[in-house]
DOKEMI-501847 format. One record per residue: z, x, y of N, C-alpha, C in turn; residue in three letters. Coordinates in steps of 0.001 Angstrom, whole numbers, plus 500000, padded with zeros to 6 digits. Example, Ala and Ser with C-alpha at 12.3 -4.5 7.8 and 13.67 -1.06 7.14 Angstrom:
BEGIN
507800513190494310507800512300495500507800513200496700Ala 507080512850497750507140513670498940507870512900500030Ser 
This chain:
BEGIN
909546163783746463910205165208745484909187165548744747Met 909203167145744679908219167479743560909836168202742524Ser 909254168217741063909979168390740168910155170471740220Leu 909366170961741254909696172467741417910979172212742650Asp 911118171187743031912354171824744146913501171614743662Asp 914583171810744227915752171807744015916358170945743073Asp 916428171042742354916793170227740927917673169198740945Gly 918992169766741389920267169518741800920421168348742432Ala 920229168798743880920071167769745077918900166886745000Gly 917638167087744274916639165933744325917007164978743656Ala 917619165364742613917921164226741439918889163484741517Trp 919851164008742355921135163422743246920609162200744176Ser 919774162708744838919064161856746049918174160595745042Ala 917185161149744147916942159844743395918142158852742877Val 918717159401742161919789158716741730920235157469742560Gly 920764158032743726921048157221744862920392156139745262Glu 918788156742745452918289155564745793918030154461745089Ala 917857154975743757918309153717742683919518152777742333Gly 920399153328743182921578152906742576921544151139743101Leu 921040150701743813921103148880744410920320148178743501Asp 919434148856742778918563147939741976919230148176740621Glu 919669149701740275921035149465739145921733148479738897Ala 922570148189740187923486147264740069923183145983739953Ile 922057145899740734921509144326740494921276144128738907Glu 920875145103738147920073144592736895921305144412736183Leu 922426145340736168922998145566735648924418144047735875Arg 924251143847736747925384142532737280924308141451736473Arg 923163141300736388922602140112735894922438140217734327Ala 922743141542733796923070141890732369924599141046732002Ile 924891141364732718926647141404732466927152140142732440His 926531138904733542926994137737733773925987136894732507Ala 925341137588731485924175136766730523924235137621729733Asp 925527137925728496925545138676727490924771137889726220Pro 924331138886725330924069138156724391924542139636723509Glu 924796138800722069925421139368720748924119140034719929Ile 923921140970719333923497141281717663922270141903718088Gly 921552141848717300919994142446716916919075141815717975Leu 919536140203718241918066139815719024919083139349720347His 918316139909721303918783139441722945917984139480723825Cys 916910138307723250915805138047723946916005138065725623Pro 917198137370725872917216137246727580917405138654728232Arg 917999139555727474918563140586728233917259141531727943Thr 916378141607726768914765142381726610914089141630727944Ala 914160140708728022913388139974729432913815140501730783Asp 914995140443730753915432141097732225914930142977732355Lys 915119143428731195914607144675731289912888144457731067Ile 912363144187730606910886144152730884910507144082732269Lys 910897142865732993911000142506734217910577143651734910Ala 911823144287735076912448145608735733911377146608735418Ala 910865146738734572910082147707733923908619147697734486Leu 908188146245734708906850145613734577906056146785736279Ala 904907146747735849904137147844737188904136149216736548Gly 905100149731735763905275150934735544904023151729734715Leu 903731152852734649902765153048733575903508153477732507Pro 904200152398731872904583152621730284903899152011729241Leu 903838152648728262903651151947726895904567151202726216Glu 904661149469726008905641149163725695905503148758724031Ile 906088149333723224905941148885721338907497148198721149His 907452146843720864908362145974720354908967146508718758Asp 910232146159718556910698146385717252910285144972716778Ser 909820144997715034909561143974714504910790143217714167Arg 912037144248713868913352143502713206914064142874714134Ser 913777143561715451915295143280716356914089143003717763Thr 915461142524719092914314142430720423914385143580720860Thr 914611144618720357914573146166721168913094146739721256Gly 913199147468722082911478147950721861911697149706722748Phe 910514150246722759910564151864723359909554151331724442Val 909575152192725630908841152305726365908045153908726825Ala 907030153771726253906635155308726501905828155989727758Val 906373157035728560905783157597729370905274159169729193Leu 903938158925729418903250159863728933902703160961730210Arg 903143161998730543902860162887731630901635163488731965Gly 901764163517733385900095164052733499899436165245733158Gly 898693165931733121897824166778732793897742167049731325Gly 897878168420730933897697168450729193898574167428728535Ser 899620167114729226900492166579728414900645165072728297Ala 899323164588728980898496163221728969897711163051728180Gly 897316164181727413896324164027726113897243164753725256Gln 898253164402725120899102164733723672899465165911723179Gly 899551166824724601900486167970724378901957168081725226Asn 902452168850724850903703169118725713904820168824724845Gly 905923168836724827907426168155724591907384166778724723Arg 908122166183723580908472164605723807910047164654723873Thr 910408163840724584912392163549724428912144162418724685Val 913455161729723878914013160437724011915229159914724664Leu 915270159232725596916657158698726048917133157551725627Leu 918041157163725227918531156016724889919489154973725639Arg 919277153577725568920198152906726034920619151681725703Gly 921601151433725196921962150409724294922276149041725067Asp 921967147676724512922019146843725545922864145221724996His 923691145193724111924023144365723321925523144044723973Asp 926239143097723950927633142783723882928791142955723016Ala 929685142426723197930692142019722314930974140488722165Leu 931963140162721132932148139160720941933543139004721280Pro 933922138784722693935088138814723571934969137761724909Met 936043137334725119936273136636726379936628137437727357His 935649137376728418936103138375729569937116137794730372Glu 938156138993731163939035138487732070939239139013733080Glu 938006139890733561937878140528734622938323139790736008Thr 937920138784736092937870138135737196936544138418738314Gly 935259139370737596934722139603738559933898138591739121Leu 933301138745740360932503137741740928930761137492739637Pro 930537138216738721929559138636738265930092138388736509Phe 931166138017736524931937138168735055930899137206734073Ala 931067137242733047930171136309731863930162134711731381Ser 928752134752732108929064133059731771928672132601730616Leu 928947133241729730928707132786727875929732132921727630Ile 930765131880726940931679131599726483932038132957725241Asp 932759133752725218932984134568724079932095135508723724Gly 931261136158724529930701137571725072930791137998726112Ala 930864139435726115931337139887726828930597141513727283Met 930120141704728120930099143727727891931197144560728612His 931905144465727009933049145601727538932985146684727150Ala 932033147207726663931545148545726297930599149105726820Cys 930344148896728140929359149600729258927775149446729098Gly 927273148570727875925863148605727871925173148272728690His 925556147162729294925191146804730870924638147798731491Asp 925682148753731910925251149887732788924508150909732576Ser 924354151542730834923537152178729891922067151637730023His 921943150096730402920519149818730092920133150090731956Thr 920996149760732654920511149789734275920470151289734507Ala 921125152121734029920674153454734015919533154201733750Met 919158153626732627917785153750731910916855153409732335Leu 916759151902732905915710151600733768915633152387735049Val 916698152602735252916521153538736959915907154729736276Gly 916001155787735552915522156576735093914310156715734929Ala 913384155471733980912118155301733865911359155114735151Ala 912016154231736166911605154028737275910965155277738247Lys 912246156338738390912095157256738635910975158346738122Ala 911252158428736871910207159576736090908966158962736289Leu 908559157797736098907350156889736303906350157317737605Ser 907743157262738777907180157723740241906559159528740257Ala 907025160434738806906629161450739303905941161987737822Arg 905088160749737529904583161076735923903542162101736016Arg 902679162365737488901810163252737184902506164943737196Asp 903716165084737307904256166322737509905134166422736083Gln 905007165291735076906123165802733992905261166486732901Leu 906099167413732376905284168334731639905395167622730156Ala 905538166996729976905386165925728776905672164456728669Gly 906133164202727285906357162877727195907660162297727086Thr 908113161184727954909418160721727830909516159364726819Val 910466159000726057910285157969725475911817157221725686Val 911484156051726277912850155007726716913212154021725884Phe 914084154317724991914477153490723966915748152269724042Met 915275151134724613915974149975724540916680149067723437Phe 917546149458722930918180149056721681919284148041721810Gln 919180146912721295920163146048720718920657146341719782Pro 921996145767719349922558145780718060923686146901717686Gly 924249147510718863924867148783718854926462148369717960Glu 926575147266718501928011147041718005928381146678716594Glu 927911147557715707928039147039714442926887146346713873Gly 925735146361714375924806145903713809923647146477713099Tyr 923739147798713737922701149174712791921495149107713891His 921331148309715071920265148533715832919378149305715751Gly 919922150777715944918909151898715874918598152164714783Ala 919143152119713539918189152368712162917497150877712072Arg 917579149907712665916377149126712215915153149424713421Tyr 915533150150714252914165150391715339913799151771714613Met 914314152714713754913809153425713233913220152983712173Ile 913684152257711334913189151610710186911636150816710755Asp 911445150376711685910451149957712098909094150573712625Asp 909289152362712291908735153309713168908745153620714378Gly 909530152997715187909253153231717065909352154634717205Leu 909922155370716767910108156663717129909125157801716316Leu 908602157021715611907161157742715084905888157597715892Asp 905977156822716906904663156489717845904599157519718884Ile 905584158381719598905619159357720045905840160365719748Ala 906911160443718829907325161789717686908023162676718754Ala 909494161720719112910263162533720294910725163898719430Pro 911235165122720117911669166425719374913270166776719926Glu 913420165758720723915115165882720804915456164333721629Ala 916614164173721492917318162557722029918590162747722585Ala 918802161896723497919739162254724548920129160703724764Phe 921310160696725140921862159463725248923518159525726089Ala 923582158631727190924963158562727702925932157184727661Leu 927163157832727680927804156103727601928952156468728104His 929217155349729209930292155146730277931682155565729645Ile 932519155595730459933696156415729902935054155501730892Leu 935759154301730847936644153991732171937743154814732051Pro 938055155443731251939165156778731028939096157880731237Asn 937737157640731897937766159829732803937209159459733870Ala 937019160459734864937184160450736373935896160058736306Pro 935461159590737394934045158901737723933270160415738009Ala 932130160076737416930710161552737665930753162340737042Asn 932154162591735660932519163458734844931788163248733876Val 931004164359732832930112164125731858931222164879730945Leu 931478164325729918932510164551728894931704164551727623Val 931571165633726624930946165688725567931561166936724791Thr 931039167011723519931314168397722789930352168635722011Arg 929679169840721558929166170119719958929491169812718646Ala 929003169489717869929316168916716610929789168052716325Gly 930598167331715668931227166068715548931428165477716775Pro 930971164198717261931517163710718469932164162335718304Leu 932025161829717269932514160249717118932324160363715412Met 933343159428714808933124159236713328932131158403712600Ala 932300158684711334931402157338710767932502156295710593Ser 931653155132709945932895153898710061932156153183708783Ala 933244153261707711932947152248706858933907151098706493Asp 933487150039705790934003149002705798934643148713704413Thr 935898149007703907936242148769702667936645147478702269Leu 936407147116701164936765145682700689937351145806699083His 938661145331698714939201145373697544939645143654697250Ala 939680143343695732940391142392695204940904142707694212Val 942200142457694368943425142603692627943838141315692272Ile 943008141337691250943161140242690246944018139831689131Arg 945311139254689197946519139176688230946271137756687805Gly 947536137020687456947870136179686794949007135156687344Ala 948576134232688449949595133581688905950381132725688358Gly 951911132364688914952871131535688446953754131293689103Gly 954823130762688755956151130444689597956752131753689694His 957042131782691019958063132727691928958989133271691669Ala 959732132212690683961123132705689885960662133029688731Ala 959821133178688185959711133658686700958588134634686818Met 958857135619687719957468136804687675957240137447686790Pro 958436137893685400958010138095684515956759137536683778His 956472136348684051955675135355683381954011135351683900Asp 954239136223685116952940136467685966952424137845685945Cys 951334137871686423950827139345686641950546139548688371Leu 951694139532688848951708139696690148950815140558691136Asp 950070140306692173949101141281692725949425141988693928Pro 950517141398694003950680141590695413951668143009695694Ile 952771143095694671953385144646694714952181145709694533Pro 951165145472693671950009146091693335949239146805694515Val 949239145664695336948183146136696310949222146810697344Ala 950480146553697323951437147346698424951034149075698032Cys 951378148976696036951449150236695814949937151079696196Glu 949011150146695942947644150772696609947312151290697549Ile 947862150246698877947767151000700154948873152026700386Val 950230152159699623950620153508699906949782154760699299Thr 949253154550697879948703155297697342947521156001698449Ala 946345155230698922945605155494699673946298156260700959Leu 947111156060701685947774156694702696948080158111701890Gln 948592158480700994949127159379700383947738160387699823Thr 947085160033699635945619160697699015945588161358700855Phe 945101160565701382944528161265702791945630162197703369Val 946705162335703360947757163265703576947964164393702986Ala 947542164021701681947696165251700513946334165952700056Arg 945082165161700486944357165508700058942798166073700913Arg 943193165249702232942216165329702999942888166787704095Val 941723167949703990942185168771705005942187168224706583Pro 943347169021707277943831168738708592942508168847709689Val 941841169989709174940409170463709814939360169639709862Thr 938967168738709061938209168020708291938934166248707916Asp 939451165805709286940357164637709059939596163491708893Pro 940306162267708068940054160936707851941245159766708118Ala 940721158792708757941499157816708895941253156667708056Val 942206156344707394941509154825706521942861154137706838Leu 942592152877707113943389151738707673943197150670706958Ser 944059150275706213943959148715705366944445147855706529Ile 943846146970707297944015145995708058944098144284707646Thr 943869144038706704944026142399706450944477142866705076Lys 945681141639704540945965141334703196945754140232703380Ile 945269139410702459945290137913702163945894137317700891Glu 946622136863700900947157136366699630948557135088699665Ala 948325134108698650949284133350698467948997132402699279Gly 949587130952699014949696129921699609950828129103700084Ser 952418129635699192953728128960699230954830129980699018Ala 955745129515699678956825130670699378957363130639697894His 956761129882697157957359129597695289956116129941694653Asn 955130130465694812954087130664694039953599132042694129Ile 953687132756692778952981134214693192950898133690692863Val 950575134574693824949226134075693890948762134823692333Pro 947273134504692328946666135014691493945476136314691687Gly 945715136619693046944738137865693658945053137632694919Glu 944746139280695126944864140071696879943568140033697274Val 943329139635698408941976140472699069942625141558700213Lys 942000142460700018942204143703701429941014143957701859Met 941191144121703157940178144621703980940464146095705082Leu 939721146760705056940077147939705463938855148493706494Gly 939114149781707009938241150685707613938517152241707431Thr 937107153115707206937145154201706640936670155100707771Leu 937106156063708460936819156953709469936588158255709012Arg 935869158847709245935629160478708819934611161166709750Thr 934478162545709950933685163513710497932990164666710081Leu 932994164092708987931695165226707893931142164008706592Ser 930294164462706445929536163660705163930330164310703891Glu 930777164948703730931683165536702303932892164649702515Pro 933613165072703038935253164027703061934629162545703165Thr 933913162063703912933158161004703992933252160271702255Arg 932267161094701444931889160740700163933116160925699404Gln 934144161921699448935260161914698823936483160793699087Leu 936308160479700261937299159262700472936528157865700051Met 935460157721699963934709156664699227934749156169697811Arg 934965157797696885935027157760695784936810157857695048Ala 937363158289696061938748157969696091939448156376696326Ala 939046155636697161939507154441697197938745153552696030Phe 937475153966695508937483152776694558938307153250693175Ala 938617154752692986939352155158691883940840154772692031Arg 941192154767693259942738154500693519943046152484693233Ile 941970151784693616942060150264693306941871150023692270Val 941297150612691376940684150077690147941958150640689367Glu 942450152037689279943300152571688673944645152319688799Gly 945245151957690020946227151451689970946448149940689361Ile 945680149159689672945406148179688817945284148073687725Ala 944870149119687197944235148940685720945800149383685076Ala 946872150336685325948008150792685294949169149585685014Ala 949099148178685962949607147259685799949305146342685153His 947910146487684460947515145165683405946567144292684555Gly 946208144757685720945578143694686816944332144614686668Leu 943482144062687241942038144289687360941603144503688927Thr 941155145338689571940728145878691010939079145842690992Gly 938365145405691701937622145699692311937580145955693983Glu 936697147277693556936607147907695508934960148398695570Ala 934581147654696830933268147912697396932965148263698764Trp 932295149132699355932334149600700510931374149057701005Ile 931053148530702210929903148104703144929885149388704130Glu 928531149937703976927926151023704548927921150933706283Asp 928679151851706930928622151507708492928013152996709002Gly 928576153468710251927322154345710920927513155755710382Tyr 927012156422710411927169157930709843928049158732710830Pro 928724160066710794929044160801711973928073160965713165Val 928324160887714283927836160921715352927589162777715690Thr 926929163438715083926779165118715386926237165519716397Val 926208166101717757925714166734718852925286168118718557Asn 923899168251718839923608169620718697923974170621719878Asp 924220171788719515925230172666720469923940172844721379Ala 923029173403721320921758173469722000921696172176723169Arg 921513171276722692921525169948723149922807169691724545Ala 923853170054724102925178170097724657925219170913725916Val 924607172521725638924349173155726522923678172324727523Ala 922081172001727081921779171809728443922173170330729351Leu 922663169403728432923903168386729574924610169457730219Met 924898170078729892926191170622730517925750171393731961Glu 924376171931731555923973172274733012923068171714733458Ala 922958170517733481922381169485734078923769168988734906Cys 924476168606734560926006167874734978926395169223735791Ala 926374170478735705927084171035736756926028171395738285Val 924808171343737531923692171128738555924260170139739522Asp 924762168868739045924389167818739698925896167735740390Leu 926887168214739607928462167831740147929187169345740387Gly 928463170264740151929269171556740454930304171459739057Gly 931383172788739264932036173063737837933095171893737258Ala 933155171158737951933883169785738003932880168444737481Gly 931430168738737115930766167463736575930772167530735703Gly 931566168298734603931609168777733184932914168868732762Phe 933269168337731754934679168368730876934260168738729490Gln 934434169598728898934830169598727262935597168606726570Leu 935087168273725816936107167064725208936573168104723861Met 938228167893723889938654168714723465939058168454721362Pro 938407167145721111938451166650719925937670165479719847Ala 937087165210718604936126163733718795936742163005718476Pro 936266161888718952936836160097718942936367159543717579Met 937297158937717009937497158147715815936591156796715827Met 936217156358716922935286155552716905933971155930716425Gly 932853154732716408931423155184715548930493154783716594Ala 929217155154716772928331155097717455926804155040716412Glu 925943154033716363924859154179715817923572155132716332Asp 924083155598717436922859156923718146923223158014716807Phe 924011157851715858924126158814714669922916158569714334Ser 922221157315713902921189157389713194919898158140713678Tyr 919841157983714688918994159276716063919035160411715634Val 920247161121715716920390162431715754920562162600714196Leu 920498161705713014919991162183711917918495162655711920Arg 917979161997712708916477162395712950915915163835713653Thr 916732163734714213916356164988715625917754165617716144Met 917399166646716748918527167462717284918513166411718552Pro 920023166492719022920250165709720528921766165876720880Gly 921562164995721730923177164527722167923565163708722669Ala 924788162719722529925122161990723506926391162443724040Met 926807161514725523927583162273726414928380161318726959Ala 929281161353727347930567160396728221930322160415729671Phe 930144159238730463930334159540731782931439158788732300Leu 932194159603733209933433158801733655933088157693734435Gly 933835156635734391933644155824734880934621154891735657Ala 935844155242735850936978155081736473936889154483737625Ala 937045153161737852937066152561739310937981153808740449Pro 937382153028741247937900154049742366939176153573743018Ala 940114154630743327941843154376742962942583154111742025Gly 942063154006741119942239153780739637943226154724739262Ser 943841154866737971944430155776737249943603155858735707Asn 942821157128735624942011156976734730942699156549732993Pro 944005157370733047944801157350732242945328155899731751Ala 945360154824732616945671153842732266945193152567732397Thr 943270152561732858942628151690732884942907151032731987Asn 942034150040731739941681148927730202940775149648729821Pro 940407150047728810939832151014728086938587150315727469Pro 937386150789726906936200150487726146936928149283724971Leu 936059148124725128936348146614724021937514146640724401His 937777146210725768939397145592726120938684144309727234Asn 939176143211727258938675141758728098939017142532729572Thr 939480143165730212939590143730731511938861144905731789Arg 938013145689731008937564146630731239936167146607732736Met 936711147276733270935536147433734249935184148933734944Thr 934088148945735390933501150333735583933591150646737353Ile 933418151622737783932765152080739176931345152205739224Glu 930847151212739897929126150461739628928561152391740394Glu 929453152905740941928625154098742161928031155117740978Ser 928795155113739742928529156006738796927072156036738350Ile 926353154996738120924833154994737917924242155481738615Met 924424155840739607923503156919740388923725158397739653Ala 924896158823739376924786159742738844924433159808737100Arg 924547158462736758923501158200735318922018158355735763Gly 921560158051736275919914158178736211919818159745736766Ile 920576160078737694920031161605737975920118162215736526Ala 921333162179735905921756163096734662920034162719733540Leu 919924161442733080918852160980732673917683161954733250His 917163161804734102916190162484734755916302164112734695Cys 917263164834734784917317166095734945917410166617733649Ala 918031165765732307917899166355730946916415165822730600Val 916133164747730821914606164699730536913517165913731133Ala 913607166193732175912743167137732735912949168530732466Thr 914196168980732037914759170197731569914187170479730033Arg 914434169447729676913888169861728032912564169472728407Phe 911642168920728611910415169003728704909890170384729573Leu 910529171244730006910162172392730369910898173699729690Glu 911637173618729372912510174539728532912657174323727337Gln 912801172868726462913259172549725294914364172972724896Gly 915418173174723619916578173474723353917056174846723282Leu 915732175921723804915946177625723605916077177836722066Gly 
């Protein structure tokens, strides 16, 4: 295939040609999941699949992630031309798989329930396809193979290691499967796509004693309850509905017996926002409310926040490029505009803070299933339609080559 040929049909055929190998790699990774920043067996599988390709491999110092750089032919090979980054994550979740698949996880308490196995297989398929057409590429493609997406800040570690400085990409793109969307449909939106995610911690300290004589105590339990209510009131009355926030206190821990007033209450929760100003507003309010209400009752409140992922913000030009590629490959029905952001979080947000780009969801509902009722991401029974990986490979290739040829406009 020449890159000058009809892009849609040609890349579709390339994706189909690479499907069997993608399925084989996806299943091998799925059966042997690893969690966190260090996934050595997974990295070895990926590198074995890439062996023999004209790629420069650069390893992360602080993770087992790496980037593979493909420099196009002609003048691009001398350092000219545009550079684009394609990212695939490959860590798993601490869950027990209940799919019953013949290639289900063999590792107790670990499962690829978020589709990272398929993300990696699609990116490897794209690396093979683009490497076969290296002489025709109008620039450089950086393939980012990243562990530690599931709460471990893997993208940030790889950025801090300088891996994105090696070829200096000018735009970045990523695909994420979605079992609750029709197979092969690309779904995304410009602007905020996914929320920031911070972890909230608080301790309310009082004075314990006999539950029959609470007047002799400083009971932290009703104070903690008042704090929860005040936090929800703040969200409802101070945060605009056009720039929403979600604050959930998900764990309250206190006490040891029915007749003892405890000395302290521990609280844990999450904060999700879609803009940095609202994120900072809520962070400040959390500390102020915890400390202020505790002090009003003569107790002490300590609040601290564990920094999570930033807001994932898609560049409108990058979304338009992905949409054009999806329509080329699947017709008008190959793309759907996401009506609203998701309040989940994604560490591709770190990459998108350094350069324009976009993430999109690729529908992966299994054949014959109802997307609306399928087990969702992070579910122990989550499965995908593996044939959609052909579309994913084609999308990666189409997006990369279109950017190299046209930029973001």
